[in-house]
C-alpha positions as CSV (number, residue, x, y, z in Angstrom):
1,X,32.0,47.9,23.0
2,X,35.0,47.5,25.4
3,X,36.6,49.9,27.8
4,X,39.2,49.8,30.6
5,X,37.3,49.1,33.9
6,X,38.2,49.9,37.5
7,X,39.9,52.9,39.2
8,X,42.7,50.6,40.5
9,X,43.7,49.5,36.9
10,X,43.6,53.1,35.7
11,X,45.8,54.3,38.5
12,X,48.3,51.5,38.0
13,X,48.5,52.2,34.3
14,X,49.1,55.9,34.8
15,X,51.7,55.3,37.5
16,X,53.6,53.0,35.1
17,X,53.5,55.5,32.3
18,X,54.7,58.4,34.4
19,X,57.2,56.4,36.5
20,X,58.8,54.7,33.5
21,X,57.9,51.3,34.9
22,X,56.5,48.6,32.6
23,X,53.5,46.5,33.4
24,X,53.4,42.9,32.3
25,X,49.7,43.2,31.5
26,X,46.7,45.5,31.7
27,X,43.4,43.9,32.2
28,X,40.7,45.1,29.8
29,X,37.2,44.0,30.5
30,X,34.1,44.3,28.5
31,X,31.2,46.2,29.8
32,X,27.6,45.9,28.5
33,X,26.2,49.0,27.0
34,X,23.5,50.5,29.3
35,X,20.0,50.2,28.1
36,X,18.0,53.5,27.8
37,X,14.3,53.9,27.7
38,X,12.4,54.8,24.5
39,X,11.1,57.9,26.2
40,X,14.7,59.0,26.9
41,X,15.8,58.3,23.4
42,X,13.0,60.2,21.7
43,X,13.5,63.1,24.0
44,X,17.2,63.6,23.3
45,X,18.6,66.8,21.9
46,X,21.4,65.2,20.0
47,X,22.2,62.0,18.2
48,X,24.1,59.1,19.7
49,X,26.8,56.9,18.2
50,X,25.9,54.0,20.5
51,X,22.5,53.2,21.9
52,X,20.7,50.1,23.3
53,X,17.0,49.8,23.4
54,X,14.8,46.9,24.5
55,X,11.1,46.5,24.1
56,X,8.2,44.9,22.3
57,X,7.5,45.0,18.6
58,X,4.4,46.9,17.5
59,X,4.8,46.6,13.8
60,X,7.3,45.4,11.1
61,X,7.5,46.5,7.5
62,X,9.9,44.9,5.0
63,X,11.5,46.2,1.8
64,X,14.2,44.6,-0.4
65,X,17.0,46.5,1.4
66,X,15.6,47.2,4.9
67,X,13.1,46.3,7.5
68,X,11.4,48.9,9.6
69,X,10.5,47.8,13.1
70,X,8.4,49.9,15.6
71,X,9.5,49.2,19.2
72,X,7.8,50.3,22.4
73,X,8.9,49.6,25.9
74,X,6.0,51.2,27.8
75,X,7.9,54.3,28.9
76,X,5.8,56.5,26.6
77,X,3.1,56.4,24.1
78,X,5.3,56.8,21.0
79,X,7.3,54.0,19.4
80,X,10.8,54.3,18.2
81,X,11.5,53.2,14.6
82,X,14.4,50.8,14.1
83,X,15.9,50.5,10.6
84,X,17.5,47.0,10.1
85,X,19.7,46.8,7.0
86,X,19.4,43.6,5.0
87,X,23.2,43.5,4.9
88,X,23.3,43.0,8.7
89,X,24.7,39.6,9.8
90,X,21.9,37.2,10.7
91,X,19.4,39.4,9.0
92,X,17.2,36.4,8.5
93,X,16.3,36.6,12.2
94,X,14.0,39.4,11.3
95,X,11.6,36.9,9.8
96,X,10.7,35.6,13.3
97,X,9.8,39.1,14.5
98,X,6.1,39.8,14.7
99,X,3.9,42.0,16.8
100,X,4.4,41.2,20.5
101,X,7.9,39.8,20.2
102,X,10.5,41.1,22.7
103,X,13.7,42.5,21.1
104,X,17.0,44.1,21.9
105,X,18.4,46.7,19.5
106,X,21.7,48.4,19.5
107,X,23.0,50.9,17.0
108,X,23.1,54.6,16.2
109,X,20.5,57.1,17.1
110,X,20.1,59.4,14.1
111,X,17.7,62.0,12.7
112,X,14.8,60.3,11.1
113,X,13.9,60.7,7.5
114,X,10.3,59.9,8.1
115,X,7.5,62.3,9.1
116,X,6.2,62.6,12.6
117,X,9.4,61.3,14.3
118,X,12.6,63.1,15.4
119,X,14.9,60.1,15.8
120,X,15.3,56.5,14.6
121,X,17.8,53.8,15.3
122,X,20.1,52.4,12.6
123,X,20.6,48.9,14.0
124,X,24.0,47.3,14.2
125,X,22.7,44.4,16.2
126,X,19.2,43.1,16.4
127,X,18.4,40.3,18.8
128,X,15.1,38.5,19.3
129,X,14.6,37.9,23.1
130,X,11.2,36.3,23.0
131,X,9.0,35.4,20.0
132,X,5.2,36.0,19.9
133,X,3.3,33.6,17.7
134,X,0.3,34.2,15.5
135,X,-2.1,33.7,18.5
136,X,-0.9,36.9,20.2
137,X,-4.2,38.6,21.0
138,X,-3.1,42.2,20.3
139,X,-2.1,41.8,16.7
140,X,-5.1,43.7,15.6
141,X,-6.6,46.9,16.7
142,X,-10.2,47.7,17.7
143,X,-10.7,45.2,20.5
144,X,-13.7,46.0,22.8
145,X,-13.1,46.9,26.5
146,X,-14.9,43.8,27.5
147,X,-12.4,41.6,25.5
148,X,-9.4,43.5,26.9
149,X,-10.6,42.9,30.5
150,X,-10.4,39.2,29.7
151,X,-6.7,39.6,28.9
152,X,-5.8,41.9,31.7
153,X,-2.3,40.4,31.8
154,X,-1.7,41.7,28.2
155,X,-3.8,44.9,27.9
156,X,-1.1,47.2,29.4
157,X,0.8,46.6,26.1
158,X,-2.0,48.4,24.2
159,X,-1.7,52.1,23.6
160,X,-4.9,52.9,25.6
161,X,-4.0,51.0,28.7
162,X,-0.4,52.0,28.6
163,X,-1.6,55.5,28.9
164,X,-4.0,54.6,31.7
165,X,-1.4,53.1,33.8
166,X,1.2,55.7,33.2
167,X,-1.3,58.3,34.3
168,X,-2.2,56.1,37.3
169,X,1.5,56.1,38.3
170,X,1.8,59.9,38.0
171,X,-1.5,60.4,39.9
172,X,-0.2,58.3,42.8
173,X,3.0,60.3,42.8
174,X,1.1,63.6,42.9
175,X,-1.0,62.4,45.9
176,X,2.1,61.9,48.0
177,X,3.7,65.1,46.6
178,X,0.6,67.2,47.6
179,X,0.6,65.9,51.2
180,X,4.3,65.9,51.7
181,X,4.5,69.5,50.6
182,X,2.0,70.3,53.3
183,X,3.9,68.4,56.0
184,X,1.4,65.6,56.3
185,X,2.8,62.4,57.6
186,X,2.1,59.2,55.7
187,X,0.7,56.4,58.0
188,X,0.2,52.8,57.0
189,X,-3.1,51.6,58.5
190,X,-4.1,47.9,58.8
191,X,-5.8,46.0,56.1
192,X,-7.2,43.5,58.6
193,X,-9.6,45.0,61.1
194,X,-12.2,44.0,63.7
195,X,-14.3,47.2,63.0
196,X,-16.8,48.1,60.4
197,X,-16.0,51.8,59.8
198,X,-19.0,52.5,57.7
199,X,-21.5,50.3,59.6
200,X,-22.9,48.9,56.4
201,X,-21.8,45.3,57.1
202,X,-20.4,44.9,53.6
203,X,-17.1,43.3,54.7
204,X,-14.9,40.4,53.5
205,X,-14.3,38.0,56.4
206,X,-10.7,37.0,57.2
207,X,-10.5,33.6,58.8
208,X,-8.2,30.6,59.1
209,X,-10.9,28.3,60.4
210,X,-11.8,25.1,58.6
211,X,-14.9,26.0,56.6
212,X,-16.0,22.4,56.4
213,X,-15.7,21.8,60.1
214,X,-15.5,25.1,62.1
215,X,-15.5,25.1,65.9
216,X,-18.9,25.7,67.3
217,X,-20.3,27.1,70.5
218,X,-24.0,27.0,71.3
219,X,-24.8,26.5,67.6
220,X,-22.6,29.4,66.4
221,X,-19.1,29.5,65.0
222,X,-16.6,30.0,67.8
223,X,-14.3,32.8,66.5
224,X,-12.3,32.7,69.7
225,X,-10.6,29.7,68.1
226,X,-9.8,31.7,65.0
227,X,-6.3,33.1,64.2
228,X,-7.0,36.5,65.8
229,X,-9.3,35.0,68.4
230,X,-12.2,37.2,67.1
231,X,-14.1,38.0,63.9
232,X,-11.9,40.0,61.6
233,X,-12.4,41.5,58.1
234,X,-10.7,43.3,55.3
235,X,-10.9,47.0,55.9
236,X,-13.4,49.3,54.2
237,X,-11.5,52.3,55.4
238,X,-8.4,53.3,57.3
239,X,-10.2,56.3,58.8
240,X,-10.7,55.1,62.4
241,X,-7.1,54.2,62.8
242,X,-5.8,57.3,61.0
243,X,-7.8,59.4,63.5
244,X,-5.7,58.1,66.3
245,X,-2.6,59.4,64.6
246,X,-4.1,62.7,63.8
247,X,-4.8,63.1,67.5
248,X,-1.1,62.8,68.1
249,X,0.7,64.0,64.9
250,X,-1.8,66.7,63.7
251,X,-1.8,66.2,60.0
252,X,-1.6,62.7,58.6
253,X,-2.9,60.6,55.6
254,X,-3.1,57.0,54.5
255,X,-3.2,55.7,50.9
256,X,-3.9,52.1,50.3
257,X,-6.3,49.3,49.2
258,X,-9.7,49.0,50.8
259,X,-12.4,46.3,50.3
260,X,-16.1,46.1,50.1
261,X,-18.2,43.0,49.7
262,X,-21.0,44.8,47.9
263,X,-22.7,42.9,45.2
264,X,-22.7,45.9,42.8
265,X,-22.1,45.6,39.1
266,X,-22.1,49.3,38.2
267,X,-19.3,51.0,36.3
268,X,-18.3,53.0,39.5
269,X,-17.9,50.2,42.0
270,X,-15.2,47.6,42.6
271,X,-14.7,45.1,45.4
272,X,-11.1,46.2,45.8
273,X,-10.1,49.8,45.3
274,X,-7.6,52.4,46.6
275,X,-8.4,55.2,49.0
276,X,-6.6,58.4,50.0
277,X,-7.7,59.4,53.5
278,X,-6.2,62.5,55.1
279,X,-7.1,63.5,58.7
280,X,-6.4,66.9,60.4
281,X,-6.5,67.8,64.0
282,X,-7.9,71.2,65.0
283,X,-9.8,71.4,61.7
284,X,-13.6,71.9,61.2
285,X,-15.9,71.1,58.3
286,X,-15.0,74.3,56.4
287,X,-11.3,73.6,56.6
288,X,-12.0,70.0,55.5
289,X,-13.9,71.2,52.4
290,X,-11.1,73.7,51.6
291,X,-8.5,71.0,51.6
292,X,-10.6,68.6,49.5
293,X,-11.1,71.3,46.8
294,X,-7.4,72.2,46.9
295,X,-6.4,68.6,46.6
296,X,-8.6,67.8,43.6
297,X,-7.4,71.0,41.8
298,X,-3.8,70.0,42.5
299,X,-4.1,66.5,41.1
300,X,-5.8,67.7,38.0
301,X,-3.2,70.4,37.4
302,X,-0.4,68.0,37.9
303,X,-1.8,65.5,35.3
304,X,-2.4,68.4,32.8
305,X,1.2,69.4,33.2
306,X,3.0,66.0,33.3
307,X,0.8,63.7,31.2
308,X,0.2,65.7,28.1
309,X,1.0,62.9,25.6
310,X,-1.2,60.4,27.3
311,X,-4.0,62.8,27.8
312,X,-3.9,63.6,24.0
313,X,-4.9,60.0,23.3
314,X,-7.8,60.1,25.8
315,X,-9.0,63.4,24.2
316,X,-8.9,61.9,20.7
317,X,-10.4,58.5,21.4
318,X,-12.1,58.4,24.8
319,X,-13.6,61.8,25.7
320,X,-13.2,64.7,23.3
321,X,-14.3,67.2,26.0
322,X,-11.7,65.9,28.5
323,X,-9.1,68.6,28.2
324,X,-11.6,71.5,28.4
325,X,-13.3,70.0,31.4
326,X,-10.0,69.4,33.3
327,X,-8.8,73.0,32.5
328,X,-12.2,74.3,33.7
329,X,-11.7,72.5,37.0
330,X,-8.3,74.1,37.5
331,X,-9.4,77.6,36.5
332,X,-12.8,78.0,38.3
333,X,-13.8,78.0,42.0
334,X,-16.0,75.1,43.2
335,X,-19.5,75.6,44.3
336,X,-20.9,74.7,47.7
337,X,-24.5,73.9,48.6
338,X,-26.1,72.3,51.7
339,X,-28.0,69.1,51.3
340,X,-31.4,70.7,51.9
341,X,-30.9,73.2,49.1
342,X,-29.5,70.5,46.8
343,X,-32.7,68.4,47.3
344,X,-34.8,71.5,46.4
345,X,-32.8,72.1,43.3
346,X,-33.3,68.5,42.2
347,X,-37.0,68.6,42.9
348,X,-37.4,71.8,40.9
349,X,-35.2,70.7,38.0
350,X,-38.1,69.4,36.0
351,X,-35.9,66.3,35.2
352,X,-37.3,62.8,35.7
353,X,-34.9,60.8,37.8
354,X,-35.0,57.0,38.1
355,X,-34.8,57.6,41.9
356,X,-36.9,60.6,43.1
357,X,-34.9,63.2,45.0
358,X,-36.4,63.2,48.5
359,X,-35.2,64.7,51.8
360,X,-33.7,62.0,54.0
361,X,-32.5,59.8,51.1
362,X,-28.9,59.4,49.9
363,X,-28.0,61.3,46.7
364,X,-27.9,58.9,43.7
365,X,-25.3,59.1,40.9
366,X,-27.9,60.6,38.6
367,X,-28.6,63.4,41.2
368,X,-24.9,64.0,41.8
369,X,-24.2,64.3,38.1
370,X,-27.1,66.6,37.5
371,X,-25.9,69.0,40.1
372,X,-22.3,69.1,38.8
373,X,-23.0,68.8,35.1
374,X,-26.3,70.5,34.5
375,X,-27.1,72.9,37.3
376,X,-23.7,74.2,38.5
377,X,-21.7,73.0,35.5
378,X,-18.6,72.6,37.8
379,X,-17.5,70.5,40.8
380,X,-19.8,71.1,43.7
381,X,-19.6,70.3,47.4
382,X,-22.8,69.2,49.2
383,X,-22.6,69.5,53.0
384,X,-24.7,69.0,56.1
385,X,-26.5,65.8,55.5
386,X,-29.4,64.3,57.6
387,X,-27.9,62.3,60.5
388,X,-30.0,59.3,59.7
389,X,-28.1,58.5,56.5
390,X,-24.6,59.0,57.7
391,X,-22.2,56.9,59.9
392,X,-21.9,57.1,63.7
393,X,-18.6,59.1,63.8
394,X,-19.8,62.3,62.0
395,X,-20.3,65.4,64.2
396,X,-23.8,66.3,65.1
397,X,-24.8,69.9,64.1
398,X,-26.6,72.2,66.5
399,X,-29.9,71.9,64.6
400,X,-30.2,68.3,65.9
401,X,-31.1,67.1,62.3
402,X,-27.9,67.1,60.4
403,X,-24.2,66.2,60.7
404,X,-21.1,67.9,59.4
405,X,-20.7,65.7,56.4
406,X,-19.6,66.7,52.9
407,X,-19.5,65.1,49.4
408,X,-17.5,66.6,46.6
409,X,-19.1,65.9,43.2
410,X,-17.5,66.2,39.8
411,X,-18.9,66.0,36.3
412,X,-19.1,62.6,34.6
413,X,-18.3,60.8,37.9
414,X,-20.5,62.1,40.7
415,X,-19.1,61.7,44.2
416,X,-15.3,61.6,44.2
417,X,-14.7,62.8,47.8
418,X,-16.7,62.0,51.0
419,X,-15.8,63.3,54.4
420,X,-16.9,64.9,57.6
421,X,-16.0,66.7,60.8
422,X,-15.6,63.9,63.3
423,X,-17.6,63.8,66.6
424,X,-15.1,64.8,69.3
425,X,-17.6,64.8,72.2
426,X,-17.4,61.6,74.2
427,X,-21.0,61.5,75.4
428,X,-22.4,62.3,72.0
429,X,-20.2,59.7,70.3
430,X,-21.3,57.0,72.8
431,X,-24.9,57.7,72.1
432,X,-24.3,57.6,68.4
433,X,-22.8,54.1,68.7
434,X,-25.9,52.9,70.6
435,X,-28.3,54.4,68.0
436,X,-26.4,52.6,65.2
437,X,-26.6,49.3,67.1
438,X,-22.8,49.1,67.5
439,X,-21.1,47.6,70.6
440,X,-19.2,50.3,72.5
441,X,-16.8,47.7,73.8
442,X,-15.6,47.0,70.3
443,X,-14.8,50.7,69.9
444,X,-13.3,51.3,73.3
445,X,-10.0,52.7,72.0
446,X,-11.9,55.0,69.6
447,X,-13.9,56.4,72.6
448,X,-10.7,56.9,74.6
449,X,-9.5,59.3,71.9
450,X,-12.3,61.6,73.1
451,X,-11.5,60.9,76.8
452,X,-7.8,61.9,76.6
453,X,-7.2,65.4,75.1
454,X,-10.1,65.5,72.6
455,X,-10.0,68.1,69.8
456,X,-12.1,68.9,66.8
457,X,-10.8,67.1,63.8
458,X,-11.9,66.3,60.2
459,X,-11.0,64.2,57.3
460,X,-12.1,62.7,54.0
461,X,-11.7,59.9,51.6
462,X,-10.9,60.3,47.9
463,X,-11.5,57.3,45.7
464,X,-8.3,56.9,43.7
465,X,-9.9,55.0,40.8
466,X,-12.7,57.5,40.5
467,X,-10.2,60.3,40.4
468,X,-8.4,58.4,37.7
469,X,-11.6,58.0,35.8
470,X,-12.1,61.7,36.0
471,X,-8.7,62.7,34.6
472,X,-8.7,60.1,31.8
473,X,-12.3,60.1,30.8
474,X,-12.5,56.3,31.1
475,X,-16.0,55.3,31.9
476,X,-15.6,52.1,33.9
477,X,-13.6,51.6,37.1
478,X,-12.6,48.1,35.8
479,X,-10.4,49.9,33.2
480,X,-8.4,52.1,35.5
481,X,-7.2,49.4,37.9
482,X,-4.6,46.8,36.9
483,X,-6.6,43.7,37.9
484,X,-10.2,44.4,38.7
485,X,-11.9,42.7,41.6
486,X,-15.7,42.7,41.1
487,X,-18.4,40.2,41.9
488,X,-17.6,36.9,40.2
489,X,-14.2,38.2,38.9
490,X,-10.9,37.3,40.5
491,X,-9.2,35.3,37.8
492,X,-5.9,37.1,37.6
C-alpha cells in the first residue's frame, strides 16, 4: 500500500496544479499499514478492504484449496479466523505454521461464512514472524493448574489465563477510577521501610552487607554499616506512611506491592502481593465501613459491565455460580456484626470447625466463610475486635476491651478488606507502643502526627489478588498474579 506522505509535499503539489507551474518530481513514500487488534477487528460494524493483524496461532486446518488459521493476540478471548488461499504466493510457508507460532496477516476483513463468528480475514499476505516447534507446551488442552504454574512465562497465552490477566488489568483501572472520582489523591509509599506496620515480625530484610563476613559489634551484626545505616525491610503495608498524607491532604490512597515473609502454603497467601490502602482524615469507623462496602460493590459492578466475555469463561469452566454471586453482591446490602456476636453465632452454629471459635482468638478462614456463605449468605463486616489480637495503631474503644477494627468478609474467599479507625490520641498511642514491645523512638514521626493537629482518621487495606479471586472464581492466589512469589518459589 502506498500513499503521498507529508503536508509539505501535498501543499507543493496543489500549488503547482493551481498556479500552472510544473514540478520536476513528486516524492511518493510508502507507509506501513497500521496494525489493529483482534478485539477491534471483531468488533467492527463494517468490512475493511485492508487490514493488518498480528498474533499467535491457536489452530490450523488445511484443505486442498485453503488453510484456516485461528489467530489470537491477547486483546480478547476470541480468535479471528484467517483464510489463506492455496493460490497465494509462497503458500508453502503455511506448512511451518503450528500452534504457538507468531504471524503477521494482511488482507480483507469480510463477513464470515462460518458459524459463531462475524468476521474473518481473507489473506493477501501471510508472514511467519516466529516459528514454534513441536515442543511448544500449550499445543494440547487440559493442562493442570500446577503444570501451568511451572510455565508461568507461557500461561498468559492460554484462554483461561488470558482472561485472568485481562480482568486483572480492568480491576486495577477500576481501583484508580473509583478513588479519582471521589477526589482521593494517589500517593506512592516506600517499598523499603524501617518499620513493621503489623508488628508480626514477618519481614524480608533489605541489606547490602556481605553475608559471609558482616561487620560485627559486641557479637551482633552492626547495621550502622549497612546501606541505610539501620535495619531495613520490604514493606508489609504502606499504611503508616499514607496516614501522614491523610493528615495533610484529607483523602488519599496507595496501591502497590507489599511483602510478607510468612512461611504459609495456603491458597490465599503469597509472599508478594498488591494492596489498595485508602486513608481518610475526619472519618470514624462507620465511615470507614461505608467506604469499604461501596468500594467492593463498585469493583464488582465494573467487572460485570466491562469483562462479560472473560467472565463467561470463568462461569463455564471455573465457577458456575460466579455470575449469580457477583450480581448478588451488587444488588444486596452488606451485613454488619460485631466480633462478640460473630463468635456467638459460630459457637451456636452446630458446625465442627478445625479451629474452635473462641472469644479472644482471630477468626480463621473457615469461620469467615461460614459467616458469609452459610449464616448471612452475603458479604458481612465484622467490627470491634479484642484489642489483644490487633496492632498498636487501632483506636481503643470506650469499653476498654476492644478496638475500632473491621474485617469485610466475602463468600468463597473470607477476609478481603481489613481496616480500622486509627488511634489519634498521643498518650494512648504511646502506651500502645509500649504494650506491644515497640520502641517509641522508631515511631517518633508517627507520634508527631498526633502532636501537631491530630484528627480522627480511618483507613483499610484491600488485598488486590483476593479481590481478583473473588471476581473470577479462581481458587488459588498463585493463579491471579503474573509470577507468584511463595515459599521456595521465585524462579521467574
